[in-house]
N, C-alpha and C positions, 0 to 999 in steps of 0.2 A: 503493500499500499504505500502511495506517496505522502511524505511528510509535508503537510500543509502548514505548519506552525510559522514558518516565516512570512506566508501570504497573509494568513488571518491575524497574526500578531507581529507585524514588522518593526523593525528598529527605526526604519525611515522609509519613505515614500518619494518617488520621483514622478514628475509631470513633464513629458517631452512634448512640446507643441503649444506653449501659451503664446499670445500675441497681444499687441497693443490694442485695448479696447476701442481706440478711435477707428480702427480698421473693421470693427464690427466683432461680435462674439465668435469665440472659436471653442473646440472641444476642450482644449486644455484650460481655458478660463472657466468652463463649466465645471471641471473637476475640482479647480482651485476653489471655487466658491463654495461647492459642496463640502470639501474638507474643512473649511473655515466656518460654515454654518454649523456643522456638528461638534466642532471644537477639538479637531484632531490635535493631540498633545505631544505628538514626538515630531522629529525632524521632517520637514518638507521642503524637497528641492524642486525649483521649476526651471525650464529650459527653453531658450529661443536665441541662436547666435546673432540675430539682428538687434536684440535687446539686452545684449550683455551689458551688465553694469547699472541696468535701470531696476525699477521696482514695479510689482504689479500687485495691486491690493496689500501692499506693504510688505511683500515677500521679494527678496533678491533675485533677479534673474541671471541664471548662468547661461553660458554658450554651448558647453558640451558637458555630457554626463562624465566624461574622462578628466575634467576639471577638479572633480570631487576626490580629496585625498583618500587613500586606501583605508585610513583608519576611521573613516565615516562611512561604513557600508550601507547600502541599499538593497532592501530586501524585495520590494515591489515597485514596478514602475508602470505607468499608463502612457501608451504611446499614441497621441492624438495628432498625427500629421497626415498628410495625403498618402494614399496607398503606396504610390510609387517611391516614396522617401523611406518607407518601412525597413527594407532590407538594410540599407546603409545605416540608419540610427540604430537598428537592432544589433548590429555588428558592435558598435560603440558600446551598447547596453551589455552585451556579452562579455567584452573586455573588462567591464567594470564589475563583472561576476554577480549580476542580478539574477536571483533564481526564478522569480515570477514576473511575467509582463503581460498585461492586458492590452490588446491592439483594439483601441476603439475605432480606428479607420473602417470606412466601408470600401468597397470598390475591388473586391477579389473575385472569389468563383461565383458568387451571386449574380455578377454581371459578366462572367466568362473569363476573369483574368486569374485562371488557375495557376499559371506559371509564377505568379507573385506569391501564392501561398505555397509552392513547392520551394522557392527560394527562402521564404521565411522558415520553413520546417528545416531546410539545409543548415541554415545559420544558428537556429535553436538548437539543433543536434550537436553541432560542433561546439557551442559554448555552454551546454548543459542548461539551456533555459527552458522553462515549461510555459507555453502560451495559452492564455485564454483569450478565445475569439478566433480571428478577428470579427468586426462589426458587432461589438457588444459594449456593456458599460461596465464590466468587472465584477467586483465584490462590495457587499455591503455587510459590516460587522459592527453593529450598534455598541456591543460591550466595550470595542477597542477603538471606537469613533472613527471607523472607515467607512466613507459614503460613497455612492455612485450617483447621486443627486442632491440638489440643494434642498429638496423636500425630503429632509433627514431628521432623525430622532434618535437619541441614545438609549432608549429604553429596551432593553433585550428580553427575548422570550424564548419559547422551546419550539418554533416553527422554522424548519429549513427549507430553503426553495432554491431550485435550479431551473433556469427559464432560458429559452432560445431567443426571446425578445428583451431588448433593454427597456422600451417603453412599458411593457407589460411588468417587468421586474419592478419598476418605479410604482406604477399604478396598484399593483397587488399588495406590495410592502406598505404603502401609504394607507390603502383602504383597510388592510387587515388591522393596521394599529388604530386608525382613527375612528373607524365605523364599527369594527368587530371585536375590538378589544383583545387583539391576537398579535403579540408582537414576535418577531423573528430573532433567532439565533445567528443565522448566517444566510445570505442570499447570494446566489452567483448567476449572473448573466453570462451565457457561454458563446452565443453567435454561432459561427460556423463550425466551430469544433475541430479546427485542424490539428490540434494536438489533445489538450485537456477536454474531456467529454463528459456525459452524464455519469458514465460508470466511476469515473475517477472521484467524483465528488460524492456519490452514492456510498462507495466504500468507505470514504471518510466519515459520512453521517452514521454508519454502522456503530462506529466506536466513539462517536462525539457525545459527551455526556450532557452537553447542552442542547442537543437536538433529539427531541422526543416524536416530532410529527415531521414527515417530509411530504412537499408538495412540489409537482413539476408542470411546466408547460412545455410541451414537446412537440416539434414539427416533425423531426425525422432522427433515423439512427442511422450512421453512416455504413455499417457494414454488418454481415452476419455474425462475425466474431464478437463485436461489440454488443449485439443483440443477445447473443448467449450470455455474456458477461452481465448485461442489464437484466436478464431474467434472473439469474443466479443471485445477484445482489439484492435486487428487490424482494426476493424471498427471503433472504437472510435478514433484512430490515424488518419485514412484517413479523417474522418468527421471533425476533428479538423484543417483539412489542412494540415497535415503531411503526405506526401506520404509514403508509404510502399512498399519497393521491396524485393520479395522473390526469393532467388535461391534455388529451392527445387531439390534435387538429390535424386536417388534411385528408378528409375522407371524400370530399366533394371534388369535382374536376378543377373548378375555378379556385379552391383552396389550393390544390396541388401546384398550380401554376404560381400562385401567390408565394408558396413556401420556396418554390426553385428560385425565384428572385429575391427572396428574403434571406435565406441562409444557404442557398446552393445545394439543396438535398431533396431526395424523394421521400414520400409520405408513409405509405403502408396501407394495409387493409384493416376495416372494422373488425372482421372475424379474428384475425391474428391477435389484436389487442384486447377483445373480449376474452379470449382464451388465456392470455397472459395474465390479467386480472383474476381469473377464476382460479389459475393454477398457483399464483403466488400470493393472493390475499389482498392484492392491490384494489383501491378504489378509483374507478373511472368517473370522471365528470365531464360536463359538456360545455362549461363556460367559466368564467372568471369568479361570479359570485358562488357558484356551487363549490368551487375549490376552497374559497375562504369561508364560506358557511361551515363545511365540512372540518376544515382545520379548526375552526372555533369549537365544533361539536367535539372533536377528538380532545382537544385541549381540556375541556371540562368534564367529559364523560370517560376519558381513557381509563380511569382507575376503577370505575364501576363495572360489576358483572353485569352489564346491561341485557335485558331480554327485551322482548316485543310486546309485553302486555303494558299499554299506557292507560294511566288514569287520568282524564281530562276535567278541568274546570272551566266553564264558560259563563256568560251572562247572557244566555238567550238561546231558544230552541233552534233557531235557524243555525246559528254558530256551531251548536253541537252536532247538527247533521252534517254540515259541511265539513267540519274538522273529522268526523268519524268516517265520512266518505273518502275524503283524501288520505287519511292515515290507512285505511284498508286497501286502498289502490297501492299503497307502497309496503304492503305486506306486514303492516303493524296491526296489532290486535286491540279492541277496546272491549275488554271482558267485563262480566257483570262484577259488580262489587259484593264483598262478602255481607252476609246479614248483620253481622256484628258492627261493621263499619256503618251501615244504614241507621241501626239504632244510635249509635254515638252521634251521628249527623242530626237525628231527628231532635236531640237534646238541644242543639243550638241553631238550627236552620227553621225559619217559619215555614209552616205549610203552604202559605199563600205565594204564588209566583215563583215557586222552585220545583224542580224535578230531581229526586234522590236516586238516580241511576248514573251508570257511566255512559256518556259524559254528564257531569253534574252541572245541571243549570241552576245557577244560584239567583238569577234574576236581579233584582234590585238589591238583594242582601249581599252580593258578592262585592259591593262596595264598601261594606262594613267591615273595618281593620280586624276586629276580634273574631268575627264569623269567619273570615277568610283564613286567619291564623288557624283556627280550630279544624277548618276543612282540610287544609294542607297536611297538618299532623294525623288527621284520621285516615286519609287517602295513603299516606307513607306507611301506616301499619297494617295496611290491608294485605293479606297474604296472596291476593289474586293480582297484584298490581306491581309492575317492576320499576316504573318512573312515573313521576307526577308532572302534569304539564298544566299551565294555566295561560288563559288569553287575557291581556291586558292591553286596551287600545286608547284610554283617556283617563283623566283623574289620577295623575300620578302624584299623590300626596306624601307628605313625609310620613304621615301615620301608616298609610298603606305599605310603603316601603319598610318601616320598622316592624310591621306585621309579618311580612314575608322574610326578613331577616331574622326574626324571633323564631318562626316556623323552621327555617333552614338549619339554624344550630341544632335542632333537635332531631331533624329527618336523617335517615340512613340511606335512602334511595336517592337517585338523581332528580333534580329540581329543573324544569326547562320552562322558558317563558316565550310566548309569541305574542308579538306586539305590531300589529299592522299599523300603517300610517292612515289615518281618516280624516285629519284636518291639515289644511296648508296654513298653519297658524305658527307664529314665531312663539308665542308664549307656551303654547302646548308642546312644540318641539323642545323647548329648553327644559321644560320640566320632565318630559320623556327622557331626553339625554341623561339628565342627572340620575334618573330611575335606572336606565340601562347600564351606565357605567358603574353604579353600586353593585348591581347583580354581577356584573363581570368580575369586579374585585373578590367577590365571594364564591365564584366558580359556577355561576349559574349561566349558561348560554342563552342568548336572546335572539330570536329569529324575526325576520320582518314579514314573513308569510307563513300560512299554514303549510303549503306545498314545501316550501324551504326547509322548514322542521321535519316534514315527512320524509323528504329525500335524504336529509343527513342523517336522521335517526336510523333509517333503513340501512344505510351503508355502514354507519357504526355497529349496528347488529350483525350486518354480514362479516365484518371484520373479526367481532367476537366469535361468531360461529366458525370462522375459519380457524381460529386459534384453538378452539374447543376440538374440533375436527382433528387438528394436528396432535393434540394430548391423546386422544383416543387411539391414534395410528401408531403412538410409541409403545 
């Protein structure tokens, strides 16, 4: 396995290809601003021979990486220059003995310039450099303040991601953090994969203590040999208790053409990927929201022995029917609650405007904090129920939040919230955001639709069942 310590925790970083902002923004400037925004606290070198001796954003500009003394080692370099200049500058980087380089530049095999990739690989092999890219934005490690975008934050989590798209790497990372309360351990944008590929980073995640869930945006796999290693490593991850989420694109003809022009590779067939998921325990998703929804679910529900029997609390008959219908469509069960549970609930829930079955329709009583608290605790103790789900769409009061928190402290089963948006209202959104963030902090996933919850819970259950089946085979 490759030792990525100097990539993810470098002593110094170099950016080759900054330029005077009067000439317009460049890739190098973009990365410099990203590192300054996140507060990178180790040595940062920037290079442009035409600006030697000047400063950019308060950082001294050097002419060549070879000017940096040997007693100042650089572990990671971002190469942000036109593709035609990459071979010459990579040779200088090699002479400086930099072990890892991200090539930000595009203009390689994705537009037919495969000869440039061959030259890059030749130089990389000669100087023992490992290449990320080209046509990518490299790595994001919030714990060590390594950024690939000015939209950055240093809060670390347990989600590791590998993506072939730089734009999606930024989008998914920011969305996971801001909207889904799910932070990342390490994110790698890998582009054309002419050297380091999915498998190299997947193998790292197997033993990385900071990564518990792995997500991927995958356009293509370069060879059958890499495909076999991919299969083997995904299975190793899932068997080790680290769920793997795969967003594979490229099943339509237009998408295949777009992939060829984006990262220079072919896509693959739907049946192959369905078989891979079934045999490895990986979870296939269809778009970015599904990926992050599922990552959030695994983050909060990963430690629970989750089964498919759901206890549901709503505040209306229609919502009860819709939730049951959607859940059953995704192989989730809505069983009858035990008679003892019904008797416990009868002590606290009025007979008027309520239905004491699963789903529980609390009607207006669902807005009373004490009644809601007692309902959560009662469902949690029901032997027929494996997880408790409640729907909350407005009136996110402090009293209601405290009732949920009080119940959750006593509960032994997973608690899950569904909170659809029903108002375009700033005040409502503000109170809902506070409510949602408080639940995230306590380990309660919050889904923005019934279907999003059902899809994610089905996938989590499928993964748990895969692990149980593996135990039975041993």
